[in-house]
C-alpha positions as CSV (number, residue, x, y, z in Angstrom):
1,M,16.0,24.5,-19.6
2,K,19.2,22.6,-20.3
3,S,19.5,18.9,-19.9
4,L,21.6,17.6,-17.1
5,P,25.2,16.7,-18.2
6,E,26.4,13.1,-17.9
7,K,27.8,12.6,-14.5
8,H,28.5,9.9,-11.9
9,T,29.2,7.3,-14.5
10,L,31.3,5.2,-12.2
11,F,28.7,2.5,-12.3
12,R,27.8,2.1,-16.0
13,I,24.9,-0.1,-16.9
14,K,25.6,-3.2,-18.9
15,Q,22.3,-3.8,-20.7
16,N,21.7,-7.3,-21.8
17,D,18.5,-6.9,-23.7
18,T,16.6,-3.8,-24.9
19,S,13.4,-5.6,-25.7
20,P,10.7,-6.4,-23.0
21,D,11.6,-9.7,-21.5
22,M,8.4,-11.5,-20.5
23,P,9.8,-13.8,-17.8
24,L,11.5,-10.8,-16.1
25,L,8.4,-8.7,-16.5
26,A,6.3,-11.4,-14.9
27,L,8.8,-11.7,-12.1
28,S,8.6,-7.9,-11.4
29,I,4.8,-8.3,-10.6
30,A,5.0,-11.8,-9.3
31,G,5.6,-10.9,-5.6
32,V,2.5,-8.7,-5.3
33,S,0.4,-10.9,-7.6
34,F,1.2,-14.1,-5.8
35,C,0.1,-12.7,-2.4
36,F,-2.9,-11.1,-4.0
37,F,-4.2,-14.3,-5.6
38,V,-3.5,-16.2,-2.5
39,G,-6.0,-14.0,-0.7
40,F,-8.5,-13.1,-3.5
41,P,-11.3,-12.7,-3.0
42,F,-11.9,-11.0,0.3
43,G,-15.4,-10.4,1.7
44,N,-16.6,-7.0,2.8
45,H,-14.4,-5.4,5.5
46,Q,-13.6,-2.1,7.1
47,E,-15.2,0.9,5.3
48,S,-17.0,-1.4,2.9
49,Y,-19.8,-1.9,5.4
50,M,-20.3,1.9,5.5
51,W,-19.9,2.5,1.8
52,L,-22.3,-0.2,0.5
53,P,-25.5,1.4,1.9
54,Q,-24.5,4.7,0.5
55,L,-23.6,3.4,-3.0
56,E,-26.9,1.6,-3.1
57,K,-28.8,4.8,-2.7
58,M,-26.6,7.1,-4.8
59,S,-26.8,7.6,-8.6
60,L,-23.6,7.9,-10.6
61,S,-24.1,11.6,-11.0
62,E,-24.3,12.0,-7.3
63,C,-20.7,10.6,-7.0
64,F,-19.5,14.0,-8.2
65,T,-21.7,16.1,-5.9
66,R,-21.8,14.1,-2.7
67,Q,-19.1,13.0,-0.4
68,V,-19.2,9.4,0.8
69,Q,-18.5,8.9,4.5
70,P,-16.0,8.4,6.1
71,V,-13.8,9.7,3.2
72,A,-12.0,12.7,4.5
73,N,-12.1,14.9,1.3
74,Y,-13.5,15.3,-2.1
75,R,-12.5,12.3,-4.4
76,P,-15.2,12.2,-7.1
77,L,-13.4,9.9,-9.6
78,G,-12.5,7.4,-6.9
79,I,-16.1,7.3,-5.7
80,A,-17.5,7.0,-9.2
81,T,-15.1,4.2,-10.1
82,A,-16.2,2.3,-6.9
83,W,-19.8,2.9,-7.8
84,I,-19.4,1.5,-11.3
85,S,-17.4,-1.5,-10.2
86,Y,-19.9,-2.3,-7.4
87,H,-23.0,-2.0,-9.6
88,L,-21.4,-4.0,-12.4
89,S,-20.5,-6.9,-10.2
90,S,-23.0,-6.5,-7.4
91,G,-20.1,-6.7,-4.9
92,I,-16.6,-5.7,-4.3
93,Y,-14.7,-8.4,-6.2
94,L,-14.4,-6.4,-9.5
95,Q,-12.9,-3.5,-7.5
96,Q,-10.3,-5.9,-6.0
97,I,-9.3,-7.0,-9.5
98,L,-9.0,-3.4,-10.6
99,N,-6.9,-2.6,-7.6
100,W,-4.5,-5.4,-8.5
101,M,-4.3,-4.3,-12.1
102,F,-3.3,-0.8,-11.1
103,A,-0.6,-2.1,-8.8
104,A,0.7,-4.4,-11.6
105,V,0.8,-1.6,-14.2
106,S,2.8,0.5,-11.8
107,F,5.6,-2.1,-11.6
108,V,5.4,-2.7,-15.4
109,I,6.0,1.0,-16.0
110,L,9.1,0.9,-13.7
111,F,10.3,-2.3,-15.4
112,L,10.0,-1.1,-19.0
113,H,11.9,2.1,-18.1
114,S,14.7,0.5,-16.1
115,R,18.1,0.0,-17.6
116,Q,18.8,-3.0,-15.3
117,R,15.6,-5.0,-15.8
118,A,16.8,-8.3,-14.3
119,L,17.9,-6.5,-11.1
120,L,14.7,-4.4,-10.8
121,A,12.5,-7.5,-11.4
122,S,14.4,-9.4,-8.6
123,V,14.2,-6.5,-6.1
124,A,10.5,-5.8,-7.0
125,F,9.6,-9.5,-6.5
126,I,11.3,-9.6,-3.0
127,A,9.9,-6.3,-1.9
128,G,6.4,-6.9,-3.3
129,A,6.0,-10.3,-1.6
130,G,7.9,-9.4,1.6
131,F,6.3,-6.0,2.3
132,F,2.9,-7.1,1.2
133,S,1.1,-5.8,4.4
134,G,0.8,-2.4,2.7
135,Y,-1.0,-4.0,-0.2
136,I,-4.0,-4.9,2.0
137,Y,-5.7,-2.0,0.1
138,L,-6.0,-4.4,-2.9
139,F,-8.8,-6.2,-1.1
140,H,-10.6,-3.0,0.0
141,L,-13.4,-1.3,-1.8
142,H,-11.8,2.0,-0.8
143,G,-8.6,0.7,-2.4
144,V,-9.9,2.5,-5.5
145,F,-8.1,5.6,-4.3
146,Y,-4.6,4.1,-4.1
147,G,-4.2,2.3,-7.5
148,P,-4.2,5.4,-9.7
149,L,-1.9,7.2,-7.3
150,Q,0.5,4.3,-7.5
151,V,0.5,4.4,-11.3
152,Y,1.0,8.2,-11.2
153,L,3.9,7.8,-8.9
154,A,5.5,5.3,-11.2
155,I,5.2,7.7,-14.2
156,L,6.6,10.6,-12.1
157,T,9.5,8.4,-10.9
158,V,10.4,7.5,-14.5
159,M,10.3,11.1,-15.6
160,A,12.3,12.3,-12.7
161,S,15.0,9.6,-13.2
162,K,15.8,10.6,-16.8
163,G,17.7,13.7,-15.7
164,T,16.5,15.7,-18.6
165,S,14.4,18.9,-18.9
166,V,10.6,18.8,-19.4
167,S,9.1,20.9,-22.1
168,T,6.3,23.4,-21.4
169,K,3.8,21.1,-23.2
170,Q,4.9,18.1,-21.1
171,M,4.6,20.1,-17.9
172,F,1.0,21.1,-18.6
173,L,0.2,17.5,-19.6
174,L,1.8,16.3,-16.3
175,F,-0.2,18.9,-14.4
176,G,-3.4,17.8,-16.1
177,G,-2.7,14.2,-15.1
178,T,-1.9,15.3,-11.6
179,V,-5.3,17.1,-11.3
180,V,-7.1,13.9,-12.6
181,V,-5.3,11.7,-10.1
182,S,-5.9,14.1,-7.3
183,F,-9.6,13.4,-7.7
184,F,-8.7,9.8,-6.7
185,H,-6.3,10.9,-4.0
186,P,-4.9,14.4,-3.1
187,F,-1.4,13.1,-2.4
188,A,-0.8,13.3,-6.1
189,L,-0.5,17.1,-5.5
190,M,2.2,16.6,-2.9
191,L,4.2,14.4,-5.4
192,F,3.8,17.0,-8.1
193,L,5.1,19.8,-5.8
194,A,8.1,17.6,-5.0
195,F,8.8,17.1,-8.7
196,I,8.7,20.9,-9.2
197,A,10.9,21.6,-6.1
198,G,13.5,19.0,-7.3
199,S,13.6,20.5,-10.7
200,F,14.9,23.8,-9.4
201,F,17.9,22.0,-8.0
202,D,18.3,19.7,-11.0
203,F,18.4,22.6,-13.5
204,R,20.4,25.6,-12.4
205,S,20.1,27.5,-15.7
206,F,16.4,28.4,-15.9
207,K,14.9,30.8,-18.4
208,R,12.7,33.4,-16.8
209,S,9.7,31.9,-18.6
210,D,10.6,28.4,-17.1
211,K,10.7,29.8,-13.6
212,F,7.4,31.5,-14.1
213,L,5.8,28.3,-15.4
214,F,7.0,26.2,-12.5
215,L,5.9,28.8,-9.9
216,F,2.6,29.2,-11.7
217,L,1.9,25.5,-11.7
218,G,3.1,25.2,-8.2
219,A,0.7,27.9,-7.0
220,L,-2.2,26.2,-8.9
221,T,-1.3,23.0,-7.2
222,V,-1.3,24.5,-3.7
223,G,-4.6,26.2,-4.4
224,L,-6.1,22.9,-5.5
225,W,-4.8,21.3,-2.3
226,Y,-6.6,23.8,-0.2
227,F,-9.7,23.3,-2.3
228,L,-9.7,19.5,-2.0
229,V,-8.3,18.9,1.5
230,P,-10.3,20.4,4.4
231,S,-8.5,21.8,7.4
232,L,-8.4,18.9,9.9
233,P,-7.1,19.0,13.5
234,F,-3.4,17.9,13.5
235,E,-1.8,16.3,16.5
236,K,2.0,16.2,16.0
237,D,2.6,13.4,18.6
238,L,-0.1,11.3,16.9
239,A,1.3,12.0,13.5
240,V,4.8,10.9,14.6
241,K,3.4,7.8,16.3
242,G,1.4,6.9,13.1
243,W,4.5,7.5,10.9
244,L,6.6,5.1,13.0
245,L,3.8,2.5,13.2
246,S,3.2,2.5,9.5
247,Y,6.8,1.4,8.9
248,T,6.7,-1.0,11.8
249,L,3.6,-2.8,10.5
250,T,5.3,-3.1,7.0
251,E,8.4,-4.7,8.4
252,V,6.6,-7.2,10.6
253,N,9.4,-9.8,11.3
254,T,13.1,-10.4,11.5
255,L,13.3,-11.8,8.0
256,L,12.0,-8.5,6.5
257,S,14.4,-6.6,8.7
258,L,17.2,-8.6,7.1
259,V,15.8,-7.8,3.6
260,S,15.8,-4.1,4.5
261,F,19.4,-4.3,5.7
262,I,20.6,-6.1,2.6
263,F,18.9,-3.6,0.3
264,A,20.5,-0.7,2.3
265,E,24.0,-2.2,2.0
266,F,23.4,-2.9,-1.7
267,V,22.5,0.7,-2.3
268,V,25.5,2.2,-0.6
269,W,27.8,-0.4,-2.2
270,H,26.7,0.9,-5.6
271,T,26.7,4.6,-4.8
272,S,30.3,5.8,-4.4
273,A,33.5,3.6,-4.6
274,K,35.5,6.1,-2.6
275,S,33.3,6.0,0.4
276,R,32.2,2.4,0.1
277,T,33.9,1.0,3.2
278,F,32.7,3.9,5.3
279,S,29.2,3.7,4.0
280,L,28.9,-0.1,4.5
281,T,30.2,0.2,8.1
282,A,27.9,3.1,8.9
283,V,24.8,1.2,7.7
284,F,25.9,-1.8,9.7
285,I,26.4,0.2,12.9
286,V,23.2,2.2,12.5
287,S,21.3,-1.0,11.9
288,I,22.5,-2.4,15.2
289,F,21.2,0.7,17.0
290,F,17.9,0.4,15.2
291,I,17.5,-3.2,16.2
292,M,18.3,-2.4,19.8
293,A,15.7,0.4,19.7
294,H,13.1,-1.9,18.0
295,L,12.9,0.4,15.0
296,P,12.3,-0.8,11.4
297,L,15.3,-1.0,9.2
298,L,13.1,0.2,6.3
299,F,14.1,3.7,7.5
300,I,17.8,2.9,6.8
301,W,17.0,1.5,3.3
302,I,15.0,4.6,2.4
303,A,17.7,6.9,3.8
304,A,20.4,5.0,1.8
305,C,18.3,5.6,-1.4
306,G,18.0,9.3,-0.5
307,W,21.8,9.6,0.0
308,K,22.3,7.8,-3.3
309,M,20.1,10.3,-5.1
310,A,21.9,13.2,-3.4
311,V,25.3,11.8,-4.5
312,L,24.0,11.4,-8.0
313,R,22.4,14.9,-7.8
314,Q,19.1,13.4,-8.9
315,W,17.2,16.0,-6.9
316,R,13.8,15.3,-8.5
317,M,14.1,11.7,-7.4
318,F,15.3,12.8,-4.0
319,S,12.3,15.1,-3.5
320,I,9.8,12.5,-4.6
321,L,11.4,10.0,-2.3
322,I,11.1,12.4,0.6
323,A,7.5,13.3,-0.2
324,A,6.4,9.7,-0.5
325,S,8.2,8.8,2.8
326,A,6.1,11.5,4.5
327,F,2.7,10.0,3.5
328,P,2.3,8.0,6.8
329,F,3.1,11.2,8.7
330,A,0.4,13.2,6.8
331,T,-2.3,10.6,7.4
332,A,-1.4,9.8,11.1
333,T,-3.4,6.5,10.9
334,G,-0.5,4.0,11.2
335,S,-1.7,2.1,8.1
336,P,1.1,0.3,6.3
337,T,-0.6,1.1,3.0
338,Y,1.0,4.5,2.9
339,V,4.5,3.0,3.1
340,L,4.2,1.0,-0.2
341,F,4.6,4.2,-2.2
342,V,8.0,5.1,-0.9
343,I,9.0,1.4,-1.2
344,M,8.1,1.5,-4.9
345,V,10.3,4.6,-5.4
346,G,13.1,2.9,-3.3
347,I,13.0,-0.2,-5.6
348,F,13.7,2.0,-8.6
349,C,16.4,4.0,-6.7
350,T,18.1,0.8,-5.6
351,C,18.5,-0.3,-9.2
352,M,19.7,3.0,-10.7
353,N,23.3,3.3,-11.8
354,V,24.2,-0.2,-10.9
355,S,26.8,-2.2,-12.8
356,I,25.7,-5.8,-12.5
357,K,25.7,-8.1,-15.5
358,I,23.2,-10.9,-15.1
359,P,23.1,-13.5,-17.9
360,A,19.7,-13.2,-19.6
361,R,19.3,-16.9,-20.3
362,K,20.1,-18.0,-16.7
363,M,17.8,-15.4,-15.3
364,K,14.9,-16.5,-17.6
365,T,15.5,-20.1,-16.6
366,A,15.5,-19.1,-12.9
367,C,12.2,-17.3,-13.4
368,W,10.5,-20.4,-14.8
369,I,11.9,-22.5,-12.1
370,L,10.5,-20.1,-9.5
371,F,7.1,-19.8,-11.1
372,I,6.5,-23.6,-10.9
373,P,6.6,-23.8,-7.0
374,L,4.7,-20.5,-6.7
375,A,1.9,-21.9,-8.9
376,I,1.8,-25.1,-6.8
377,V,1.7,-23.2,-3.5
378,L,-1.1,-20.9,-5.0
379,F,-3.1,-23.9,-6.1
380,L,-2.8,-25.7,-2.7
381,S,-3.8,-22.5,-0.8
382,L,-6.9,-22.2,-3.0
383,V,-8.0,-25.7,-2.0
384,N,-7.2,-24.9,1.7
385,Y,-4.4,-27.4,1.9
386,R,-1.8,-26.7,4.7
387,I,1.8,-26.8,3.4
388,P,4.4,-27.5,6.0
389,V,6.6,-24.4,6.7
390,L,5.2,-22.4,3.7
391,S,1.7,-22.1,5.2
392,R,3.2,-20.0,7.9
393,F,4.1,-17.3,5.4
394,I,0.7,-17.2,3.6
395,S,-1.5,-17.9,6.6
396,P,-1.8,-14.2,7.7
397,I,-3.5,-13.3,4.4
398,L,-5.7,-16.4,4.5
399,A,-6.7,-15.7,8.1
400,E,-7.8,-12.1,7.3
401,K,-9.7,-13.4,4.3
402,E,-11.4,-16.1,6.4
403,K,-12.6,-13.6,9.0
404,T,-14.3,-11.4,6.3
405,F,-16.4,-14.3,5.2
406,Q,-17.1,-15.5,8.7
407,L,-18.6,-12.1,9.5
408,E,-20.6,-12.0,6.3
409,K,-22.1,-15.4,7.2
410,I,-22.9,-14.2,10.8
411,I,-24.6,-11.1,9.4
412,S,-26.5,-13.1,6.8
413,R,-27.8,-15.5,9.5
414,Y,-28.7,-12.6,11.7
415,Q,-30.7,-10.8,9.0
416,D,-32.5,-14.0,7.9
417,S,-33.9,-14.7,11.4
418,T,-36.7,-12.6,12.8
419,A,-36.1,-13.9,16.3
420,V,-32.4,-12.9,16.6
421,R,-32.8,-9.5,14.8
422,T,-34.2,-8.2,18.1
423,Y,-30.6,-8.5,19.4
424,R,-27.8,-6.1,18.7
425,L,-24.6,-7.5,17.1
426,Q,-21.5,-6.2,19.0
427,L,-17.9,-6.9,18.3
428,V,-15.8,-7.9,21.3
429,D,-12.5,-6.7,19.9
430,S,-11.8,-3.4,18.1
431,A,-10.7,-2.8,14.5
432,N,-9.7,0.9,14.8
433,Y,-6.9,2.6,12.9
434,P,-3.6,1.0,13.9
435,V,-2.5,4.2,15.7
436,H,-5.5,3.7,18.1
437,S,-5.3,0.0,18.3
438,R,-3.3,-2.7,20.2
439,N,-4.1,-5.7,18.0
440,N,-2.1,-4.8,14.9
441,I,0.5,-7.6,15.1
442,A,-1.5,-10.3,16.9
443,R,-4.6,-10.1,14.8
444,S,-6.3,-13.4,15.4
445,H,-9.0,-11.7,17.5
446,R,-9.2,-8.5,15.5
447,P,-12.5,-8.3,13.6
448,P,-12.6,-7.4,9.9
449,T,-14.5,-4.1,10.6
450,N,-15.2,-1.8,13.5
451,Q,-18.4,-1.4,15.5
452,F,-19.3,2.0,14.0
453,F,-19.2,0.7,10.4
454,L,-21.1,-2.5,11.4
455,D,-23.8,-0.4,13.1
456,Q,-24.2,1.8,10.0
457,Y,-24.5,-1.2,7.8
458,L,-27.1,-2.9,10.0
459,H,-28.9,0.4,10.9
460,Q,-28.2,-0.4,14.6
461,T,-28.2,2.0,17.4
462,P,-26.3,1.7,20.7
463,V,-28.4,0.1,23.5
464,A,-28.2,-0.1,27.2
465,A,-26.0,-2.7,28.8
466,A,-29.0,-4.6,29.9
467,G,-30.4,-4.8,26.4
468,K,-30.3,-7.7,24.1
469,I,-26.8,-8.1,22.8
470,F,-25.0,-10.8,20.8
471,L,-21.2,-10.6,21.2
472,I,-19.0,-11.6,18.2
473,T,-15.5,-13.0,18.6
474,F,-12.9,-14.3,16.2
475,G,-10.0,-16.7,16.5
476,D,-11.7,-19.0,19.0
477,Q,-11.8,-16.1,21.5
478,T,-14.2,-16.8,24.4
479,V,-16.4,-14.6,26.5
480,E,-16.5,-15.1,30.2
481,G,-20.0,-16.0,31.3
482,G,-21.1,-16.2,27.6
483,K,-23.1,-19.0,26.0
484,I,-22.4,-19.8,22.3
485,V,-25.4,-19.1,20.1
486,W,-23.7,-20.3,16.9
487,K,-20.3,-20.4,15.4
488,E,-18.6,-20.2,12.0
489,K,-15.7,-22.6,11.8
490,G,-12.5,-21.7,10.1
491,M,-9.3,-23.3,9.0
492,W,-6.7,-20.5,9.2
493,N,-7.9,-18.4,12.1
494,G,-10.2,-20.7,14.1
495,S,-13.9,-20.2,14.7
496,A,-15.9,-17.0,14.8
497,C,-18.4,-17.3,17.6
498,V,-21.6,-15.5,18.6
499,F,-22.2,-15.3,22.4
500,R,-25.1,-14.4,24.6
501,I,-24.3,-13.4,28.1
502,S,-26.1,-15.6,30.6
503,G,-28.8,-13.8,32.5
504,V,-29.2,-11.1,29.8
505,Q,-32.4,-11.4,27.8
């Protein structure tokens, strides 16, 4: 296969420094890291309550032969990693640190292979901090699936961006890595297929042996997909709803819509000088229509990145961007976590072939100036000190964290008392997948797990309405006719209360 010729050199890169620049490197992971350490550590939540009893009973070898519920498909390396981290730390905190390390490494890979490091660090900082809702997986025990997939995507993005052919040896190594990562999450197979598809457009002059290799590896990948992923019922309407909701829950306010708009305009400005005026105007007009339709402008930013890759004829990058953008559609849950992958590719696309010269010294100085207030805010959040204005931006993370420990304390108190263990703990509000839930934005009453997972953890079974029931609420929510049995006070989300309905024994 022949390497791609030099083309579209209208925006030549002016590289200031070829050596790794530590302040800029730190900036590239600072957005995600700041939000993570504001929230770290979370208590048990969501699937953790269903995983823990299973991990307690399993041996390490059984991680490769048994499927942990409610995981949808075979992911032995992910389960084994969670088993090891849980048993080493007797909890989920070590896994949370591992999740963050994988996320940080993915941005480090992109940074070290970027020709415009100052720009990439800035965009990664803004996007990482602003679109952090997708990084809620960092605090999950089942977040073990997403970290390796994110690192794999970063490596694939770097390889695709180089515009050069890949040797037979490299392709087999890449395929081997894909298989390994697919045992954490099968979406690695989708990304590899996108890489192969883009290669057919990137390189027009294929040898017959090269075509056979790509088709052979593609067939193996499809076969592995059918082996790992069971045939599940697919509802098109639900998938579309989940896809839209995932992006909506990532761009949760007007400020983030403005960020998406600026990124989109920046991308088209640095794509083609001839059509610059038209492109800028088109993005502006489409953004107005999206705002009126209450649609996230993230779609426009991602579309602008796709158009840029098409103009540059970077078809492998284009294919990977499309594949990553479809993750929320394939899962149909509405979770914002599946959007962070396309955002990461979008960050790299935004910075490709951009001619901006940023003075290295001034940028380093700006980094140190920024790190000081971030460190102060982080310290004050750790000691539960409310900061005027700024607390508003970090309070959603702290509120979610607070609820996890409130529920843990309620469960601990419940299990320690023989008298109350005759009652069934029941959550008043739901914590279903976002696509099935109405409390995705206003989350103060949303519990940190759902009733099914809680029942599995406590070995509870549904009881009749006249049975003994304790109702659990969050965010100072009250229950009509209910009498408070006890409460767990909170600073960021109010109190979690346990109620007993008057007249019910």
